C-alpha positions as CSV (number, residue, x, y, z in Angstrom):
1,Q,156.1,-1.0,-17.9
2,C,155.1,0.1,-21.4
3,F,155.7,3.8,-20.5
4,L,159.0,2.8,-18.9
5,Y,160.3,1.3,-22.1
6,Y,159.2,4.3,-24.2
7,F,160.9,6.6,-21.6
8,I,164.2,4.7,-21.9
9,Y,164.0,4.7,-25.6
10,D,163.2,8.4,-25.9
11,T,165.9,9.3,-23.4
12,F,168.7,7.4,-25.1
13,S,167.5,8.4,-28.6
14,A,167.6,12.1,-27.5
15,R,171.1,11.8,-26.0
16,F,172.5,10.1,-29.1
17,D,170.9,12.7,-31.4
18,H,172.5,15.4,-29.2
19,F,176.0,14.0,-29.8
20,A,175.5,13.3,-33.5
21,Q,176.6,16.3,-35.4
22,T,177.3,15.2,-38.9
23,E,175.1,13.3,-41.3
24,A,177.4,10.3,-41.0
25,Q,177.2,10.3,-37.2
26,Q,173.3,10.6,-37.5
27,L,173.2,7.5,-39.7
28,I,175.3,5.6,-37.2
29,V,173.0,6.7,-34.4
30,H,170.0,5.6,-36.5
31,D,171.6,2.2,-37.1
32,I,172.3,1.8,-33.4
33,M,168.9,2.9,-32.2
34,M,166.8,1.0,-34.7
35,P,167.2,-2.4,-32.9
36,V,166.4,-0.6,-29.7
37,K,163.3,0.9,-31.2
38,V,162.2,-2.5,-32.6
39,L,162.8,-4.2,-29.3
40,T,160.9,-1.5,-27.4
41,L,157.9,-1.9,-29.7
42,L,158.0,-5.7,-29.4
43,M,158.2,-5.5,-25.6
44,T,155.3,-3.0,-25.6
45,M,153.2,-5.3,-27.7
46,Y,154.1,-8.3,-25.6
47,L,153.1,-6.5,-22.4
48,L,149.8,-5.2,-23.9
49,L,148.9,-8.8,-25.1
50,R,149.8,-10.2,-21.7
51,M,147.7,-7.5,-20.0
52,L,144.7,-8.3,-22.3
53,K,145.2,-12.1,-21.6
54,D,145.2,-11.5,-17.9
55,T,142.1,-9.3,-18.2
56,A,140.3,-12.0,-20.2
57,T,141.4,-14.7,-17.8
58,E,140.1,-12.6,-14.8
59,Y,136.9,-11.8,-16.7
60,E,136.3,-15.5,-17.4
61,A,137.0,-16.5,-13.8
62,R,134.5,-13.9,-12.6
63,R,132.0,-15.0,-15.2
64,Q,132.3,-18.6,-14.0
65,V,131.8,-17.5,-10.4
66,L,128.7,-15.5,-11.3
67,E,127.4,-18.4,-13.4
68,A,127.9,-20.8,-10.5
69,Q,126.1,-18.4,-8.1
70,R,123.2,-18.0,-10.7
71,N,122.8,-21.7,-11.0
72,Y,122.9,-22.2,-7.3
73,Y,120.1,-19.7,-6.7
74,F,118.0,-20.9,-9.6
75,N,118.3,-24.4,-8.4
76,M,117.2,-23.3,-4.9
77,L,114.2,-21.4,-6.3
78,D,113.3,-24.4,-8.5
79,N,113.1,-26.7,-5.6
80,M,111.2,-24.5,-3.2
81,P,107.8,-26.0,-2.1
82,I,105.9,-22.8,-3.1
83,H,105.2,-21.1,-6.4
84,V,107.9,-18.7,-7.4
85,I,107.3,-16.4,-10.4
86,T,109.0,-13.4,-11.9
87,Y,107.6,-10.9,-14.3
88,D,109.3,-8.1,-16.3
89,R,108.1,-4.5,-15.9
90,D,105.6,-5.2,-18.7
91,M,104.0,-7.9,-16.6
92,R,105.3,-10.7,-18.8
93,Y,106.6,-14.0,-17.3
94,T,110.3,-14.3,-17.1
95,Y,110.6,-17.3,-14.8
96,V,108.4,-20.0,-13.1
97,N,109.7,-22.6,-10.8
98,R,108.8,-26.3,-10.9
99,D,106.1,-26.0,-8.2
100,A,104.4,-23.2,-10.0
101,C,104.3,-25.1,-13.3
102,K,105.0,-28.8,-13.2
103,E,104.5,-29.3,-16.9
104,R,107.9,-28.2,-18.3
105,S,106.5,-27.6,-21.8
106,I,104.0,-25.1,-20.3
107,A,106.8,-23.6,-18.2
108,E,108.8,-23.0,-21.4
109,W,105.8,-21.7,-23.4
110,I,104.7,-19.2,-20.7
111,I,108.0,-17.2,-20.8
112,G,107.2,-13.8,-22.4
113,K,103.5,-14.3,-22.0
114,T,101.0,-12.3,-19.9
115,D,98.5,-13.7,-17.3
116,M,95.7,-12.9,-19.7
117,E,97.3,-15.1,-22.4
118,Y,97.8,-17.8,-19.8
119,V,94.2,-17.9,-18.6
120,Q,93.0,-17.9,-22.2
121,Y,95.3,-20.9,-23.0
122,R,94.1,-22.7,-19.9
123,N,90.4,-21.8,-20.4
124,L,90.2,-20.1,-17.0
125,D,88.2,-17.1,-15.9
126,P,89.7,-13.9,-17.3
127,T,88.9,-12.2,-13.9
128,L,91.8,-14.2,-12.5
129,A,94.3,-12.5,-14.9
130,R,92.8,-9.1,-14.3
131,N,93.1,-9.5,-10.5
132,R,96.7,-10.6,-10.8
133,M,97.6,-7.7,-13.1
134,D,95.9,-5.3,-10.7
135,Q,97.9,-6.6,-7.9
136,L,101.1,-6.1,-9.8
137,K,100.1,-2.5,-10.7
138,M,99.2,-1.8,-7.0
139,A,102.5,-3.1,-5.7
140,A,104.4,-1.0,-8.3
141,N,102.4,2.2,-7.5
142,E,102.7,1.8,-3.7
143,R,106.3,0.6,-4.1
144,Q,105.9,-2.1,-1.5
145,A,105.1,-5.8,-1.2
146,I,101.4,-6.8,-1.3
147,E,99.8,-10.1,-0.2
148,K,96.3,-11.1,-1.3
149,E,94.2,-14.2,-1.2
150,E,92.8,-15.4,-4.5
151,E,90.1,-18.1,-5.0
152,F,89.2,-19.6,-8.3
153,I,88.0,-22.8,-10.1
154,N,91.0,-24.5,-11.7
155,R,91.0,-26.2,-15.1
156,K,89.9,-29.5,-13.4
157,G,86.8,-27.8,-12.2
158,L,87.9,-27.8,-8.6
159,Y,88.0,-25.0,-6.0
160,H,91.5,-23.6,-5.4
161,A,92.8,-20.9,-3.2
162,E,96.3,-19.3,-2.9
163,L,98.0,-16.6,-0.8
164,R,99.7,-14.6,-3.5
165,G,102.5,-12.1,-2.7
166,T,104.0,-9.5,-5.1
167,I,107.3,-7.7,-4.5
168,P,108.2,-4.9,-7.0
169,L,111.9,-4.5,-7.6
170,F,113.4,-1.1,-8.6
171,D,116.7,0.0,-10.1
172,E,119.0,1.2,-7.3
173,L,120.3,4.1,-9.4
174,T,117.3,5.4,-11.4
175,G,114.5,4.2,-9.1
176,A,112.7,2.8,-12.1
177,L,110.6,-0.4,-12.0
178,R,112.8,-3.3,-13.1
179,E,110.7,-6.4,-12.4
180,Y,108.3,-8.2,-10.1
181,F,109.1,-11.1,-7.8
182,C,105.9,-13.1,-6.9
183,Y,105.2,-16.1,-4.7
184,S,102.1,-18.0,-3.9
185,I,101.2,-20.6,-1.3
186,D,98.4,-23.2,-1.7
187,I,95.8,-22.5,1.1
188,T,93.0,-24.5,-0.4
189,R,92.8,-26.9,2.6
190,R,92.9,-24.1,5.0
191,K,90.1,-22.2,3.2
192,E,88.0,-25.4,3.0
193,A,88.6,-26.1,6.7
194,E,87.5,-22.5,7.5
195,K,84.4,-22.9,5.4
196,K,83.5,-26.2,7.1
197,L,84.1,-24.5,10.5
198,K,81.9,-21.6,9.5
199,D,79.1,-24.0,8.3
200,T,79.4,-25.9,11.5
201,V,79.1,-22.7,13.6
202,E,76.1,-21.6,11.6
203,A,74.4,-25.0,11.9
204,L,75.0,-24.9,15.7
205,S,73.6,-21.4,15.8
206,R,70.5,-22.5,14.0
207,A,70.1,-25.5,16.1
208,N,70.5,-23.4,19.3
209,G,67.8,-21.0,18.0
210,E,65.5,-23.8,17.2
211,L,66.1,-25.3,20.6
212,K,65.3,-22.0,22.3
213,Q,62.1,-21.7,20.2
214,F,61.1,-25.2,21.1
215,G,61.7,-24.5,24.8
216,Y,59.6,-21.4,24.5
217,V,56.7,-23.2,22.8
218,V,56.8,-26.1,25.4
219,S,56.8,-23.6,28.3
220,H,53.7,-21.9,27.1
């Protein structure tokens, strides 16, 4: 529409200039075309402003949709019954859900920190941080998801075990590492049950061996 107005103005202006031969006629043409020129400029400015307003309105609508989607997914992650953690490419925390860190003050503090800073703050074994960072590096180098079991003594002095998964995420255009998505599931009870089962089997095996030895002694 802007181009159309300019086209009409230029066309009529050129035609009037063609018929204006004397200086007096040119002045008359100038007086006639000036309101047209002003009107053309005003209409052009109006159309540009309306276009900018429509663009801003469309942008705001899209922003609100994206914000609603973001809140929906973060709310879903926050309420998942497993630990959900994300790191940036420098292996610094960017997000922890409620299950991963129930103390919200710690959840806010940990953002931007590394696992080594976290274990130092919690007085945990530094080996735990090194193992986690090694898993992140391995997943990035192999460019695939990795799952590992980790066992440690928590800050309450109790045995704890988790199945920890790491998924590296890469930029679709450049292929460069963008961030890590991690999850962990508490498998403490399962590992304790496995240990009890193993101890029971070993105890039965010893008892069976002792019984055989006793039978051998009695028979001789």
